[in-house]
Every structure is written in structure tokens, then in C-alpha cells.
C-alpha positions as CSV (number, residue, x, y, z in Angstrom):
1,M,-3.3,2.8,-22.5
2,N,-1.2,5.6,-20.9
3,T,-2.6,7.9,-18.4
4,K,-1.3,11.8,-17.3
5,V,-2.6,13.7,-14.3
6,N,-1.3,17.3,-13.8
7,G,-3.1,18.4,-10.6
8,D,-4.7,15.9,-8.2
9,K,-6.7,12.5,-8.6
10,I,-9.2,11.3,-6.6
11,L,-10.8,8.0,-7.4
12,Y,-13.9,7.5,-5.5
13,V,-15.9,4.0,-5.5
14,V,-19.1,2.8,-4.4
15,G,-19.0,-0.4,-3.9
16,G,-15.9,-3.0,-4.7
17,Y,-12.9,-2.3,-6.2
18,H,-10.9,-5.2,-8.2
19,E,-8.2,-4.4,-9.6
20,Q,-6.0,-7.0,-11.8
21,I,-2.7,-6.5,-13.2
22,D,-0.7,-9.0,-15.6
23,G,2.7,-7.6,-15.1
24,D,4.7,-6.1,-13.3
25,F,3.1,-2.9,-11.3
26,H,5.3,-0.2,-10.2
27,S,4.5,2.7,-8.1
28,H,6.4,5.9,-6.7
29,T,6.1,8.8,-4.5
30,E,7.5,11.6,-4.3
31,K,6.5,12.7,-0.5
32,E,4.2,10.7,1.6
33,R,2.3,7.8,0.7
34,Q,-0.3,6.9,3.2
35,E,-2.9,3.6,2.7
36,T,-5.5,3.6,5.9
37,A,-8.1,0.8,5.8
38,L,-11.6,0.7,8.5
39,E,-11.0,-3.5,8.8
40,G,-8.1,-4.0,7.4
41,I,-4.8,-4.3,5.0
42,Q,-4.0,-7.9,3.9
43,N,-1.1,-8.5,1.7
44,N,0.2,-12.0,0.1
45,T,2.6,-13.4,-2.0
46,E,3.9,-16.8,-2.8
47,K,7.8,-14.7,-2.6
48,D,9.6,-12.7,-0.5
49,I,8.4,-9.1,1.2
50,Q,11.1,-6.6,1.1
51,K,10.9,-3.4,2.9
52,H,13.3,-1.0,2.8
53,A,14.3,2.5,4.6
54,K,16.7,4.9,5.2
55,N,15.2,5.2,8.6
56,D,13.6,3.6,11.0
57,I,10.7,0.6,10.5
58,Q,8.1,1.2,12.8
59,N,5.0,-1.2,13.4
60,N,2.5,-0.4,15.5
61,S,-0.5,-2.1,17.1
62,G,-3.0,-2.4,19.4
63,E,-2.4,-5.7,20.6
64,N,-0.1,-6.3,23.7
65,T,2.7,-8.5,22.6
66,T,5.8,-10.2,24.8
67,N,9.2,-10.4,23.1
68,N,10.6,-13.7,23.0
């Protein structure tokens, strides 16, 4: 199944939303991408997590930490 959207797309879910993908998932964004949660975001993997940026990677936290 292929879906093509020309213009904006908004998905509004009242209740839970579950997505299961059997196979690879690829996402491409031409401009900025934002993910926002009022409670938490959790990423789990049985292998590596890789992040790549042409410039800096900025991680912010409201928690006080010390560098060892």
C-alpha cells in the first residue's frame, strides 16, 4: 500500500496509537523535524543507536549532572 500526500497531513488520535512495522522503516525530512511529549520519550533497541549531525549534537536536561 502506498500513500502520497501533497500538502499538509495531520493525524489526530484520541486514545492510544500503536504502530508495528515488520521490516525496515525509513523516514526523510527536507526541513526541521520535531518530536514532543508531555511525559516521556523512550527508544529501545537490541543493537546500536547512531546519531549523525553535520554540526553539533545538543542534549539538554533539567537534571543537574556532573562530568567525571
